[in-house]
C-alpha positions as CSV (number, residue, x, y, z in Angstrom):
1,M,175.1,156.8,77.8
2,I,178.4,158.7,78.2
3,I,178.3,162.1,76.6
4,Y,181.4,163.6,78.1
5,E,184.5,161.8,79.3
6,S,188.0,163.2,80.1
7,T,190.6,163.4,82.7
8,K,190.1,165.7,85.7
9,Q,192.6,168.2,84.3
10,Q,190.9,168.3,80.9
11,F,187.6,168.7,82.6
12,M,188.9,171.7,84.5
13,D,190.5,173.1,81.4
14,D,187.2,172.7,79.5
15,V,185.3,174.5,82.3
16,T,187.9,177.3,82.6
17,E,188.1,177.8,78.8
18,D,184.3,177.7,78.6
19,T,184.3,174.9,76.0
20,I,182.6,172.2,77.9
21,A,179.0,173.0,76.9
22,V,180.0,173.0,73.2
23,K,181.8,169.7,73.6
24,I,178.8,168.1,75.4
25,H,176.5,169.5,72.7
26,N,178.6,168.1,69.8
27,Q,178.9,164.7,71.4
28,Y,175.1,164.6,72.1
29,V,174.4,165.5,68.4
30,Q,176.8,162.9,67.2
31,K,175.3,160.1,69.4
32,I,171.6,161.1,69.3
33,G,171.4,163.1,66.0
34,R,169.5,166.1,67.3
35,V,169.2,168.3,70.4
36,A,166.1,170.1,71.7
37,M,166.6,173.7,72.9
38,G,165.5,172.6,76.4
39,E,168.3,170.1,76.6
40,I,170.9,172.8,75.5
41,N,169.6,175.2,78.2
42,A,169.7,172.5,80.9
43,T,173.3,171.6,80.0
44,T,174.3,175.2,79.9
45,N,172.7,175.9,83.3
46,N,174.4,172.9,84.9
47,V,177.8,173.8,83.4
48,E,177.5,177.4,84.7
49,K,177.3,176.0,88.2
50,L,180.7,174.4,87.6
51,D,182.2,177.7,86.8
52,N,181.4,178.8,90.4
53,P,184.7,179.3,92.4
54,I,183.4,177.0,95.1
55,Y,182.8,174.1,92.7
56,T,186.1,174.8,90.9
57,G,187.9,174.6,94.3
58,I,186.3,171.4,95.1
59,I,187.2,169.9,91.8
60,R,190.8,171.0,92.2
61,L,190.9,169.4,95.7
62,M,189.6,166.2,94.2
63,S,192.3,166.1,91.5
64,N,195.1,166.3,94.0
């Protein structure tokens, strides 16, 4: 199941603007109907890794 889909630029913007976790949460609720706290924490932890400058640099290189 696809929960989040966007262009690379929109993905980078969502990470930079710190809105990606909310967008993923909203889509998950829309498709599944509920979300357990553990799932929210797991998503948040994974998204925080994307905010790391190394990951951001890799993503920028991939988008060129």
